[in-house]
C-alpha positions in Angstrom: 0.1 -0.1 0.0 2.8 2.3 0.8 4.2 1.7 -2.6 0.9 2.4 -4.1 0.7 5.7 -2.4 4.2 6.7 -3.5 3.4 6.0 -7.0 0.3 8.0 -7.2 1.7 11.4 -7.1 4.4 10.4 -9.4 1.9 9.2 -12.1 -0.2 12.2 -11.5 2.8 14.4 -12.3 3.7 12.3 -15.4 0.2 12.9 -16.5 0.3 16.6 -16.0 3.5 16.9 -18.2 2.0 14.4 -20.7 -1.2 16.7 -20.8 1.0 19.5 -22.1 2.5 17.4 -24.9 -0.9 16.0 -25.9 -2.2 19.6 -26.2 0.8 20.4 -28.5 0.2 17.3 -30.5 -3.5 18.1 -30.7 -2.8 21.6 -32.0 -0.3 20.2 -34.3 -3.1 17.8 -35.6 -5.7 20.5 -35.9 -3.1 22.7 -37.7 -2.6 20.0 -40.2 -6.1 19.0 -40.5 -6.9 22.7 -41.3 -4.2 22.8 -43.8 -5.3 19.7 -45.6 -8.9 21.0 -45.5 -7.6 24.3 -47.0 -5.7 22.4 -49.7 -8.8 20.4 -50.5 -10.8 23.6 -50.7 -8.3 25.2 -53.1 -8.4 21.9 -55.2 -12.2 22.0 -55.3 -11.9 25.6 -56.1 -9.5 25.3 -59.1 -11.7 22.3 -60.5 -14.8 24.5 -60.1 -12.9 27.2 -62.0 -12.0 24.7 -64.7 -15.6 23.8 -65.3 -16.5 27.4 -65.3 -13.8 28.2 -67.9 -15.2 25.2 -70.0 -18.6 27.0 -70.2 -16.9 30.4 -71.0 -14.8 28.7 -73.8 -17.7 26.7 -75.3 -19.7 29.9 -75.7 -23.1 28.0 -75.9 -24.7 29.5 -72.8 -25.1 32.8 -71.3 -25.4 34.3 -67.7 -29.1 34.7 -66.8 -28.3 36.1 -63.2 -25.4 36.3 -60.8 -24.4 37.0 -57.1 -20.9 38.1 -55.8 -19.5 37.4 -52.5 -17.0 40.1 -51.6 -15.4 37.8 -48.8 -14.4 34.9 -50.9 -14.4 36.7 -54.3 -16.7 34.3 -55.6 -19.2 34.6 -58.5 -22.2 32.4 -58.4 -23.6 32.2 -62.0 -27.1 31.1 -63.1 -26.8 30.1 -66.6 -29.4 30.2 -69.5 -30.1 26.5 -69.2 -30.8 26.8 -65.4 -27.4 25.3 -64.2 -25.5 27.0 -61.5 -21.6 27.3 -61.5 -19.1 29.1 -59.2 -16.1 31.0 -60.3 -13.6 32.3 -57.8 -10.8 34.7 -58.4 -8.8 33.4 -55.3 -7.4 34.8 -52.1 -4.0 36.1 -52.0 -1.5 34.1 -49.9 -3.3 30.7 -49.8 -2.0 28.4 -52.5 0.6 28.4 -55.3 -1.9 28.0 -58.5 -0.3 27.0 -61.7 -1.0 29.3 -64.7 -3.6 28.1 -66.9 -3.9 29.4 -70.5 -4.7 28.4 -74.1 -2.3 28.4 -76.9 -2.5 29.8 -80.5 -3.7 26.2 -81.6 -6.6 26.0 -79.0 -4.6 23.7 -76.6 -4.7 24.0 -72.9 -1.2 25.2 -71.4 -0.1 24.9 -67.8 2.7 27.3 -66.8 3.2 28.1 -70.5 3.8 24.5 -71.4 1.3 22.8 -73.8 -0.6 19.8 -72.4 -1.5 18.5 -75.9 -5.2 18.4 -75.2 -7.6 20.6 -77.1 -9.5 23.3 -75.1 -11.5 25.0 -78.0 -14.3 23.2 -79.9 -16.8 20.6 -79.5 -14.1 18.0 -78.8 -12.5 20.2 -75.9 -11.6 18.4 -72.7 -11.6 19.9 -69.2 -8.4 19.3 -67.1 -9.0 18.1 -63.5 -6.3 19.0 -61.0 -5.2 17.4 -57.7 -2.3 17.8 -55.0 -0.4 14.7 -54.6 -0.9 13.8 -51.0 2.6 12.9 -50.1 4.6 15.6 -51.8 2.1 18.4 -52.3 3.0 18.5 -56.1 0.3 19.7 -58.5 -0.9 17.0 -60.9 -3.4 17.0 -63.8 -5.3 14.7 -65.9 -8.0 14.7 -68.7 -11.0 12.5 -68.5 -10.0 8.9 -67.8 -6.3 9.6 -68.6 -3.2 9.0 -66.2 -2.4 11.6 -63.6 0.8 13.6 -64.6 2.8 16.2 -62.8 2.4 19.9 -63.6 6.0 21.2 -64.4 7.4 24.7 -64.9 9.2 26.0 -67.9 12.5 24.4 -66.5 10.6 20.9 -66.3 10.5 21.0 -62.4 7.5 19.8 -60.5 5.3 22.5 -59.2 4.4 22.5 -55.5 1.1 23.8 -54.3 2.7 25.3 -51.2 5.9 26.9 -50.6 7.7 28.4 -47.6 6.9 32.0 -49.1 3.8 32.2 -51.0 4.0 34.9 -53.9 1.4 37.5 -54.3 0.5 35.9 -57.8 -1.2 32.9 -56.4 -4.7 34.1 -57.4 -6.2 31.8 -60.1 -7.2 34.8 -62.3 -5.7 38.3 -62.8 -9.1 39.8 -62.4 -12.8 38.7 -62.6 -15.5 41.4 -62.8 -18.7 42.5 -64.4 -18.4 45.2 -67.3 -21.0 46.7 -69.5 -23.3 43.6 -69.4 -20.5 41.0 -69.6 -18.6 38.8 -67.2 -14.9 39.5 -68.0 -12.1 36.9 -66.9 -8.5 38.0 -67.4 -6.4 34.8 -67.0 -3.0 34.9 -65.6 -1.3 34.6 -68.9 -3.0 37.9 -70.0 -6.1 36.2 -72.1 -9.4 37.6 -71.7 -12.6 35.7 -71.8 -16.1 37.2 -71.7 -19.6 35.8 -71.4 -22.8 38.0 -71.9 -25.1 38.6 -69.1 -28.5 38.2 -70.8 -31.7 36.4 -70.0 -33.3 34.1 -72.6 -30.3 33.1 -74.8 -29.0 29.7 -74.9 -27.7 27.2 -77.5 -26.5 23.7 -76.6 -26.6 20.6 -78.6 -27.2 17.5 -76.3 -24.8 14.7 -77.0 -25.2 12.7 -73.9 -26.6 9.2 -74.6 -26.7 10.1 -78.4 -26.0 6.8 -80.3 -23.2 7.1 -82.6 -21.4 9.8 -80.6 -18.1 8.6 -79.5 -17.4 11.6 -77.2 -15.6 13.4 -80.1 -17.5 12.9 -83.5 -20.9 12.0 -84.4 -20.8 9.0 -86.9 -23.9 8.8 -89.2 -24.4 6.1 -91.8 -24.3 7.2 -95.4 -27.8 8.7 -96.3 -29.1 8.2 -92.7 -30.6 10.9 -90.7 -30.3 11.3 -87.0 -31.9 13.6 -84.6 -30.3 15.5 -81.7 -32.1 17.4 -78.7 -31.0 21.0 -78.4 -31.7 23.5 -75.7 -31.9 26.8 -77.5 -33.6 30.2 -77.0 -33.4 33.5 -78.5 -34.7 35.7 -81.2 -33.2 34.0 -84.4 -31.5 30.7 -85.1 -29.1 29.5 -87.7 -27.8 26.0 -88.3 -25.0 25.3 -90.9 -23.5 21.9 -91.9 -20.5 20.7 -93.9 -20.4 20.1 -97.6 -23.0 17.5 -98.6 -24.9 17.2 -95.3 -28.1 18.8 -94.7 -29.1 20.1 -91.2 -32.5 21.5 -90.1 -33.8 22.8 -86.9 -37.4 21.8 -86.0 -39.7 24.1 -84.0 -38.5 25.5 -80.8 -40.7 25.0 -77.9 -40.2 26.0 -74.5 -36.5 26.3 -75.2 -36.2 22.9 -76.7 -36.0 21.7 -80.4 -34.7 18.7 -82.5 -31.8 19.2 -84.9 -31.9 16.8 -87.8 -28.9 15.9 -89.8 -28.7 13.9 -92.9 -25.5 12.5 -94.1 -24.4 12.5 -97.7 -25.6 9.3 -99.9 -22.0 8.0 -99.8 -18.4 8.9 -98.9 -17.9 8.9 -102.7 -20.1 11.8 -103.1 -17.7 14.0 -101.1 -14.7 15.6 -102.5 -11.9 15.6 -100.0 -10.4 18.9 -101.2 -13.2 20.8 -99.4 -12.3 24.2 -98.7 -14.4 24.0 -95.3 -13.4 20.5 -94.1 -13.9 21.2 -90.5 -16.9 18.8 -90.5 -18.5 21.0 -88.0 -22.4 21.4 -87.7 -22.8 24.8 -86.3 -25.9 25.9 -84.3 -26.2 29.7 -83.5 -29.0 31.7 -81.5 -29.1 35.4 -80.9 -30.8 37.9 -78.8 -30.0 41.6 -79.8 -26.4 41.7 -80.3 -25.4 38.6 -78.4 -24.8 35.3 -79.8 -24.7 31.8 -78.4 -22.9 29.0 -80.5 -22.4 25.4 -80.1 -20.8 22.8 -82.5 -20.6 19.2 -83.2 -18.3 17.3 -85.5 -19.9 14.9 -87.8 -18.4 11.9 -90.1 -20.0 9.4 -92.4 -19.4 5.9 -90.8 -21.3 3.1 -89.3 -23.8 4.1 -86.7 -25.1 1.2 -84.9 -28.7 1.9 -84.2 -27.8 5.7 -84.3 -30.6 7.0 -86.6 -33.4 6.5 -88.8 -33.0 4.7 -92.1 -32.0 7.0 -95.0 -34.1 8.0 -97.7 -32.2 6.4 -100.5 -33.3 3.2 -102.2 -36.9 3.1 -100.8 -39.1 1.0 -103.1 -42.3 2.5 -101.6 -42.7 5.0 -98.9 -46.4 4.2 -99.0 -45.7 0.7 -97.8 -43.5 2.0 -94.9 -46.2 4.3 -94.1 -48.9 1.5 -94.0 -46.3 -0.7 -92.0 -46.2 2.0 -89.2 -42.8 3.0 -89.8 -41.5 6.4 -89.2 -39.3 8.0 -91.9 -37.9 11.4 -92.2 -37.7 13.7 -95.2 -36.0 17.2 -95.2 -36.2 17.2 -91.5 -39.9 16.4 -91.4 -40.9 13.1 -89.4 -43.7 11.3 -91.3 -45.8 8.3 -90.1 -49.4 7.1 -89.9 -49.8 8.6 -86.4 -48.8 12.1 -87.3 -50.6 11.9 -90.7 -53.5 9.5 -90.3 -54.7 10.4 -93.9 -52.8 9.2 -96.9 -53.6 8.6 -100.6 -51.6 6.5 -103.1 -51.9 8.6 -106.3 -51.7 6.5 -109.7 -53.6 8.9 -111.7 -55.2 12.4 -111.9 -56.4 13.4 -108.3 -58.1 16.3 -106.6 -56.5 17.6 -103.5 -59.2 18.1 -101.1 -58.4 17.7 -97.4 -55.7 19.1 -94.9 -53.3 17.0 -93.0 -52.8 14.5 -96.0 -49.8 12.7 -97.5 -50.0 12.0 -101.2 -47.8 9.2 -102.3 -47.3 9.7 -106.1 -46.5 6.6 -108.3 -43.8 7.1 -110.9 -45.7 8.1 -114.0 -46.1 10.6 -116.7 -48.1 13.8 -116.5 -50.1 13.0 -113.5 -52.4 15.9 -112.7 -52.8 17.1 -109.2 -55.8 19.1 -109.6 -56.2 22.4 -107.6 -60.0 23.0 -108.1 -61.0 26.6 -107.4 -63.5 25.7 -104.8 -61.2 23.5 -102.8 -57.8 24.9 -103.4 -57.6 26.9 -100.3 -57.6 23.5 -98.3 -53.8 22.7 -98.6 -52.7 23.0 -94.9 -50.1 20.5 -93.8 -50.0 18.8 -97.1 -47.1 16.4 -98.2 -46.5 15.3 -101.6 -43.9 12.5 -102.0 -42.6 10.5 -105.1 -43.2 7.0 -104.0 -40.1 5.3 -105.2 -36.9 7.1 -104.2 -34.8 5.9 -107.2 -37.4 7.3 -109.6 -38.9 10.9 -110.0 -42.6 11.0 -109.9 -44.3 13.8 -111.8 -47.2 15.9 -111.6 -48.7 19.0 -113.4 -50.1 21.9 -111.4 -53.6 21.8 -113.0 -56.3 24.4 -113.1 -56.0 26.8 -110.2 -52.6 27.7 -108.5 -51.7 25.9 -105.2 -53.4 27.9 -102.4 -51.5 27.4 -99.0 -53.7 27.7 -95.9 -53.0 27.9 -92.3 -54.7 25.1 -90.5 -53.2 25.1 -87.0 -52.9 28.7 -85.6 -50.5 27.3 -82.9 -48.1 25.3 -84.9 -48.7 26.9 -88.3 -48.8 24.9 -91.4 -46.3 22.9 -93.7 -46.3 22.3 -97.3 -43.8 19.7 -98.5 -42.7 18.0 -101.9 -40.0 15.5 -102.1 -39.0 13.5 -105.2 -41.1 15.0 -107.9 -40.9 16.6 -111.2 -43.0 19.6 -111.1 -44.4 21.0 -114.3 -45.7 24.6 -113.3 -49.3 25.9 -114.3 -49.0 27.3 -117.9 -51.8 29.8 -117.3 -50.8 31.5 -114.3 -48.2 31.4 -111.3 -48.1 28.2 -109.4 -48.4 28.9 -105.7 -49.9 31.7 -103.2 -50.4 31.4 -99.5 -53.5 32.4 -97.5 -52.2 32.0 -94.1 -49.2 31.7 -91.7 -47.0 28.9 -93.1 -44.3 27.5 -91.0 -42.3 25.9 -93.7 -42.6 25.4 -97.6 -40.1 22.8 -98.6 -39.0 21.5 -102.0 -36.4 18.6 -101.6 -35.0 16.5 -104.5 -37.4 18.2 -106.9 -37.1 19.1 -110.5 -38.9 22.5 -111.5 -40.3 22.9 -115.0 -41.2 26.6 -114.7 -43.7 28.8 -116.4 -41.9 31.1 -118.8 -43.9 34.1 -118.1 -45.2 33.8 -114.6 -43.3 33.5 -111.3 -43.7 30.2 -109.3 -44.8 31.9 -106.3 -46.7 35.4 -106.4 -48.3 37.5 -103.9 -48.3 40.9 -105.2 -49.6 44.1 -103.6 -52.8 44.0 -105.7 -53.8 40.6 -104.2 -52.8 41.4 -100.6 -55.8 42.1 -98.3 -54.6 40.2 -95.3 -51.8 40.7 -93.0 -51.1 37.1 -91.7 -49.7 35.7 -95.0 -46.4 34.7 -93.8 -44.0 32.0 -94.6 -41.2 31.6 -91.9 -39.0 29.4 -93.9 -39.0 28.7 -97.8 -36.6 25.7 -98.3 -35.1 24.3 -101.7 -32.8 21.6 -101.2 -31.2 18.8 -103.5 -33.2 20.1 -106.4 -32.9 21.3 -109.9 -34.4 24.5 -111.6 -34.3 25.1 -115.2 -34.9 28.9 -116.1 -34.7 28.6 -120.1 -37.0 30.9 -121.7 -38.2 32.4 -118.5 -39.0 36.1 -118.5 -39.7 36.6 -114.7 -38.3 35.8 -111.3 -39.2 32.9 -109.2 -40.7 34.2 -106.1 -42.3 37.4 -105.9 -44.0 38.9 -102.7 -43.4 42.5 -103.1 -46.8 43.2 -101.3 -46.1 41.3 -98.2 -44.1 42.6 -95.2 -42.7 39.4 -93.8 -41.4 40.2 -90.3 -38.8 37.5 -90.6 -38.7 35.4 -93.8 -35.9 32.6 -93.9 -34.7 31.6 -97.3 -32.7 28.3 -97.4 -31.0 27.0 -100.5 -28.8 24.0 -100.1 -27.3 21.8 -102.9 -29.3 23.0 -105.8 -28.6 23.6 -109.5 -30.1 26.9 -110.9 -29.4 26.7 -114.6 -30.6 27.7 -118.1 -30.5 24.8 -120.7 -30.8 27.5 -123.4 -29.9 31.1 -123.4 -28.5 32.9 -120.3 -31.3 34.0 -118.1 -31.2 37.3 -116.1 -33.5 37.1 -112.8 -34.3 38.3 -109.4 -35.0 34.9 -107.7 -36.4 36.3 -104.6 -38.3 39.7 -104.5 -39.4 40.7 -100.9 -39.7 44.5 -101.4 -41.1 45.1 -97.9 -39.7 42.1 -95.9 -36.8 41.4 -93.3 -35.0 38.4 -94.7 -32.4 36.0 -93.6 -30.5 34.0 -96.1 -28.6 30.6 -96.1 -27.2 29.5 -99.5 -24.6 26.6 -99.6 -23.3 24.5 -102.3 -25.4 25.8 -105.0 -24.4 26.0 -108.7 -25.8 28.9 -110.7 -24.9 28.3 -114.5 -26.0 30.7 -117.1 -28.4 32.2 -114.5 -27.4 35.6 -113.5 -28.7 38.4 -111.6 -27.6 41.7 -113.1 -28.3 44.8 -111.3 -31.5 43.3 -109.9 -29.7 41.0 -107.6 -30.8 37.4 -106.7 -32.4 38.5 -103.5 -34.2 41.8 -102.9 -35.5 42.9 -99.6 -36.0 45.8 -97.3 -33.7 44.6 -94.4 -31.5 41.6 -93.5 -31.2 39.7 -90.4 -28.3 37.1 -91.2 -26.6 35.8 -94.3 -24.8 32.6 -94.8 -23.4 32.1 -98.3 -20.5 29.5 -98.9 -19.2 27.0 -101.4 -21.4 28.4 -104.2 -20.4 28.8 -107.9 -21.5 31.6 -110.2 -21.1 31.3 -113.8 -22.7 33.1 -116.8 -21.7 34.0 -120.3 -24.0 37.1 -120.3 -22.6 40.2 -118.5 -24.1 43.5 -117.4 -22.9 46.2 -115.1 -23.5 44.2 -111.9 -23.9 40.7 -110.8 -25.4 40.9 -107.3 -26.4 38.5 -104.7 -28.2 40.8 -102.2 -29.7 44.3 -102.5 -31.8 46.3 -100.4 -35.1 48.2 -101.2 -33.8 51.6 -99.8 -33.3 55.0 -101.3 -29.5 54.5 -101.7 -29.7 50.6 -102.6 -27.7 49.8 -99.5 -28.7 47.7 -96.4 -28.4 48.9 -92.9 -25.9 46.3 -91.4 -26.7 46.9 -87.8 -27.1 43.7 -86.0 -26.7 41.7 -89.1 -24.7 38.5 -88.8 -22.7 37.4 -91.8 -20.9 34.2 -92.8 -19.8 34.6 -96.5 -16.9 32.6 -97.6 -15.4 30.2 -100.3 -17.6 31.6 -103.2 -16.3 31.5 -106.7 -17.6 33.6 -109.8 -16.4 34.7 -113.2 -15.7 38.1 -114.5 -17.2 39.1 -117.7 -17.1 42.0 -120.5 -20.0 44.0 -121.5 -20.6 46.9 -123.6 -21.7 50.4 -122.4 -22.0 52.7 -125.2 -18.8 52.6 -127.1 -16.9 51.2 -124.1 -16.1 47.6 -123.2 -16.4 47.2 -119.4 -15.6 44.3 -117.0 -18.3 43.1 -114.6 -17.7 41.1 -111.3 -19.9 39.2 -108.9 -20.6 41.0 -105.5 -22.4 39.8 -102.4 -23.8 43.3 -101.8 -24.5 46.3 -103.8 -21.7 48.7 -103.9 -19.2 46.5 -102.2 -20.4 47.5 -98.8 -20.8 44.6 -96.2 -21.1 43.8 -92.5 -18.5 42.2 -90.5 -17.6 38.6 -91.2 -18.0 38.6 -94.8 -15.6 37.9 -97.6 -16.2 38.9 -101.1 -16.6 36.5 -104.0 -13.5 35.3 -105.8 -13.7 36.4 -109.2 -11.9 34.4 -112.0 -10.7 36.2 -115.2 -12.7 36.9 -118.2 -12.9 33.6 -120.1 -11.8 31.5 -117.3 -14.2 28.8 -115.9 -14.4 27.1 -112.5 -15.4 23.9 -114.1 -13.5 21.0 -115.3 -16.5 19.3 -117.0 -19.8 20.9 -118.1 -22.5 18.7 -119.6 -25.9 20.4 -119.4 -27.9 17.4 -120.8 -26.7 15.2 -117.9 -26.6 18.1 -115.3 -22.9 17.6 -114.8 -21.0 20.6 -113.6 -17.7 19.3 -112.1 -15.7 22.0 -110.5 -11.7 22.1 -110.9 -9.7 20.7 -108.2 -9.0 23.9 -106.6 -12.7 24.5 -106.2 -13.6 20.9 -105.2 -16.4 21.0 -102.5 -17.8 24.2 -104.2 -21.2 23.9 -106.1 -24.0 21.1 -106.0 -23.7 17.4 -106.1 -27.1 16.0 -107.3 -27.5 12.3 -107.7 
């Protein structure tokens, strides 16, 4: 017992001294824990910032609203798609951040060294950072790749913490809101901006899309695939590579369907294509701000990745009766959407709305537009039944009267795979309502020599709601031989926004050169997309191909303009204003890779030279390049055979002009 009493005070003393050591140890542990938590927070911050940079670089969203925390220097951004991201400038004296940048080739750099990973574009990857636990060195990886050390310009590993932290340890040089934009200045001096505007977004959804390998969307030759998109704004533009057809469906509650149709075969593409990026580009604007998204496409096997193509269909009518869904020019067709159908094997009266007419191959089948019933053509689809043979019909009696049958969704008129002989007594088409789309795809036009195909002149205009949102001609042939008038005349209508889309068509004259104004829209605001069209002996002169009061957007690329008849001007676009020039305020312009041929004409006793121009007087908005003009007597073609519609361009212009099967 004495021994025990003796030991007790000793043990208490030991415990007292041990308690002091334990407190120090606890403090050390807490400090280490705080330090680790701080580093973890910094790693989370840099990775959040990298995700924010991804959004800024992609440019397919805008900022709807934001809040700023002065204590942390963090911006919480609500994006146009409803998602929320955080972007933090960083706090001086906390961590030694690596310097992130993007080189001139669009690749990520860290501390000035390229990582060999793409930052810009649909295929861009987002780097992920961490701090190696045992050494505190920075590491980085992309996707499922391996972690690699971040090094400086000397090849030395970079530590996340140092004995003396420099004042340049903030992730960005600055982050601030300026004049409606979030401006981010990176440590290497680059500046990224994102507009702060509500109701503008443009995003192609690739998650779960069959045929998409994370980099490229593979589509079988001739097949059509559909992608969901989030999109909102005032105007929308979609462009596709040479040989592809892209169309955007109706936008409802910020969502729409983007349809892509691949060329019939790889052989139909010329690889010396000037625009060989293979990008499908979707754009939306609101005011002066634009959101853009892209996806790369390529012809290839697409296991289950799309609907069957429109080539080599023996009978669309059989597919329809079998309950199959097929797509033509971006329009889905089946017996649920269109329960009424007629197989046409002789003359027929068109009498009902919402009907699909499958026309058997034959000669001079008359589709009669009788005066008493001709205004009933809303949501009407006319299809040549066998895809390998053109069906033919004559517009007989009255002209086609288009009619709005659905005030909410408007109406559609679609012709596919038919040869159309225009009414010889009058013009062929007029509209009496708000049409969503009028589409002619894979058609051959035999035009009335003395009357426009479409006419809605001021003397006939008694209503204000006769609009066509989009007038589309694709993969078609129009012969203007002997014509004395334009194609589409609506000088009495003030379309608030009329979209003209011409893709992969041949506009030609099988006889003498024809001088025309193709689209005359004296009072309207127009947007124009013309890609891969061949104009042969069809020229515009001073009239210009397209005549309107205002412009909203212009896309013109990979077109060939050739004529043997020349006058003072060969113009693509001209304005209906006192000085014959457009007001380009707010006009977006993508004009590139177009070729024409200079010619000579006589003015009085002088011989002068004419050239092809996009806009009257050479004035143009930003983003446009003028047409390349070859010398007098030169030709952009290697082979011209009008009889077989063969217009093969020279090697340097491969990818220009139309390719019609």
